[in-house]
Phi, psi and omega in degrees: 000318182300304180300322180296316179295319178298320178296319179296318178296319180298314179295319179300318182288326185266348184305317181299331182288336175294331179297330180298324181289315186278335183274343180288132177275092185290338179283341180227049183276110179205159180272147174280167179298130179093352182296317182295323176295321178295323178295314178298318180299312182294318181297310184294309186286329176294322178294318177296318179296322179294315180299314180296319180298318181290314182296319181275328185278332183297312177300321179294318179297319179295319180295319178295328181278326188242346183292155180253153177136149181282342186272007182295332179299328180294318178290327175299317180295319179296323180295330181284342183302311179298330180285326183274346182274130176304140184306318179297319178294320178295322176298320178296318179296317178296319178296324179290327184275318184257000184296166186294341182258003178270159178302318180292316179297321177296319179298315179293322181295327177295333177270004178085014181245116181251129188250034168219132178054043175222171177299314176301324178294321178299313180295319179301315179297319179294323179297316179295331178280333188253321189300317180302323179294320178295317183298317180296316179294319180292322178298315178299323179294317179292323179293337179281351178276123180300130180293335180299322179293323177293322178293322178296319179300319181288327176291339177274005173107358179273140178280181185295321180293317178296321178297321180297313184287325188264338184239299187297309184297314178298321181287337182263005192293331178294312178295322178294321178297320177297321178295319178297316180298316180295318180295323179297313180294321179295319179294315181296323187262002183296126183240308188299312181293315182297322182302322183275315189274321188218065175302322171246137001284146184287126170263185183300312182300315180293322179294326174301315180294318179296315179299319180296320181285319189269326187247313182131179185297327183297332182279353183275324190296318178302318180290326176297319178300317179296319180301312181292323180291332181269317187280326188278318185301321182299310176301320179295317181295317180297314181295314181293322180294318180295321180291321178297318180295322178293318178295328179292329180290331184252000000 
C-alpha cells in the first residue's frame, strides 16, 4: 500500500511538467524579443542575491541555532513574517519603505541609489524572496550538528571560530547546500515581489507574464524551458555533491 500510494503522489506532482514536453511547439521553437535579456538579468542578479543571502544569512542562522537567551522566539517570529506575507503584499511593503517618496528611499536617492525599477531594486526583491528560506534551512542544518562535537573541539584548543570552520560547517554542509539550492530557485523564480518593486529590468518570471499577456501561451514555453534548465541543475548538483562527500567520510 505504501509504495503504491507514494507512486501515485509522485505521478500527481510531476504530471503538470509532462505538459511542458507535449505542449511545446518544437517545430517553431524560438525566443520572443527580449527573452535573452531577461535570461541574463535573472542569472546575474539571482547569483548576486544568492551570495548576499548566504553571506548575511549564515551568521544569523548560526546565532538562532546556537545563541542563548529567552528572546530568541521573538526573532523566530520576525523571521517568519516574510514567509507568511503574500509576495504581492510584501512587494507593496518594500515599495512603501524603499520607494522614492519614503524617508528611506529619499535618503538612498540622495546617495544616487534608487530602489525601485533598477538593478539594485531587483536584487533587493530577490533577497527578500530568498533569504528567509535559506536562513530556516541553515538553522536546521546547524541544529543538526551535535554540540558535543563542538565542545570536544574546543577542549582540544580550538576557539569558537575555528570550531565553526573545522567542525560545525563541514557537518552542516548537506543542510546548508539544501538551503543554498532553495534560495537559488526562490531568487530565480520570484515574481510577486519583483513585479511591484522592480518590474524593470525584466527577469524571467516577469517576462513570462509579459509574453503571456502580449503574445500568448506559445511564447511562454521556450522561456520556461530555459528557466528549468538554469534553475534546477544547480540545486541537484549541490545536493548530490554534498551527499557524495558525506558518504566518502563514512
